[in-house]
C-alpha positions in Angstrom: -3.6 0.7 14.4 -3.7 -0.6 11.3 -4.8 -1.4 7.7 -7.9 -3.1 8.2 -11.0 -4.3 5.8 -13.8 -2.1 4.9 -16.9 -2.6 5.2 -19.0 -3.6 2.8 -19.7 -1.8 -0.5 -17.2 1.6 0.5 -15.4 0.8 -2.2 -13.4 4.0 -1.8 -12.2 5.6 2.4 -10.0 8.9 2.9 -6.8 8.0 5.0 -6.0 9.9 7.6 -2.2 12.1 7.6 0.6 10.7 7.1 4.2 11.8 9.2 7.0 11.6 6.8 10.2 11.1 9.3 13.4 10.2 7.0 15.4 8.3 9.3 18.5 6.0 9.2 18.3 2.4 8.2 19.5 1.4 11.9 16.3 3.3 13.3 13.9 2.0 11.0 10.9 1.3 13.5 8.9 0.0 10.9 6.4 -2.5 12.1 7.2 -6.1 10.7 3.5 -6.9 9.1 3.6 -4.0 6.3 1.9 -3.7 3.6 3.8 -1.9 0.5 1.2 0.2 -0.8 1.6 1.4 -4.7 0.8 5.4 -5.2 -0.9 6.4 -8.2 -2.4 9.2 -9.4 -5.6 8.4 -11.3 -7.7 5.3 -10.0 -7.6 3.6 -13.5 -3.5 2.7 -11.8 -2.6 1.8 -15.5 -0.4 5.0 -17.1 2.6 5.9 -20.1 5.5 4.2 -19.7 8.5 6.0 -19.7 12.3 5.5 -21.3 13.0 4.4 -17.6 10.3 1.9 -17.7 7.8 3.8 -15.2 4.3 4.0 -15.3 3.6 7.6 -15.3 0.4 7.1 -13.1 2.6 5.0 -10.6 3.9 8.0 -7.9 5.9 5.3 -5.5 4.7 2.8 -2.5 4.2 3.0 0.8 5.0 0.4 3.5 1.9 0.7 5.6 1.3 -1.1 8.9 -1.4 -3.9 9.2 -3.3 -5.9 11.7 -1.1 -9.4 12.5 -5.0 -11.6 11.5 -4.8 -10.1 8.0 -0.6 -11.4 7.8 -0.9 -14.9 5.3 2.4 -17.0 6.2 4.3 -17.1 2.6 5.8 -20.8 1.8 9.1 -20.4 3.7 6.3 -19.8 6.3 7.9 -16.3 6.9 4.6 -13.9 6.8 3.7 -11.8 3.8 0.5 -9.8 4.3 1.3 -7.8 0.8 -0.9 -11.4 -1.1 -3.9 -10.4 0.6 -4.4 -6.9 0.1 -2.9 -6.3 -3.2 -5.8 -9.5 -4.3 -7.7 -6.4 -2.4 -6.1 -4.5 -5.3 -6.1 -1.5 -1.5 -3.8 1.1 -3.7 -3.9 4.5 -2.7 -5.0 7.5 -4.9 -4.5 10.5 -5.0 -7.2 11.6 -6.9 -10.6 9.9 -7.1 -12.1 10.0 -11.2 -15.2 12.4 -11.1 
């Protein structure tokens, strides 16, 4: 299982329910191949910056497993799946514009 390319002409897709199970860092089983996926309130992906420098639209980031075929290598040869998915503009959005 993991993040995969969408079908042609499909801009939005529902994500299955996600169980958030907090664990100690020593017990973390996050796969090596993952994408740091931003979660936004609205599809605009922009917001007003607060005094702390955080966007009012950005909620948090979530580590999403990806398929090995979508993992690129950085200049040092380490896996980097973030480049592949961020170039495609992949993000989670809590509400679509009507």
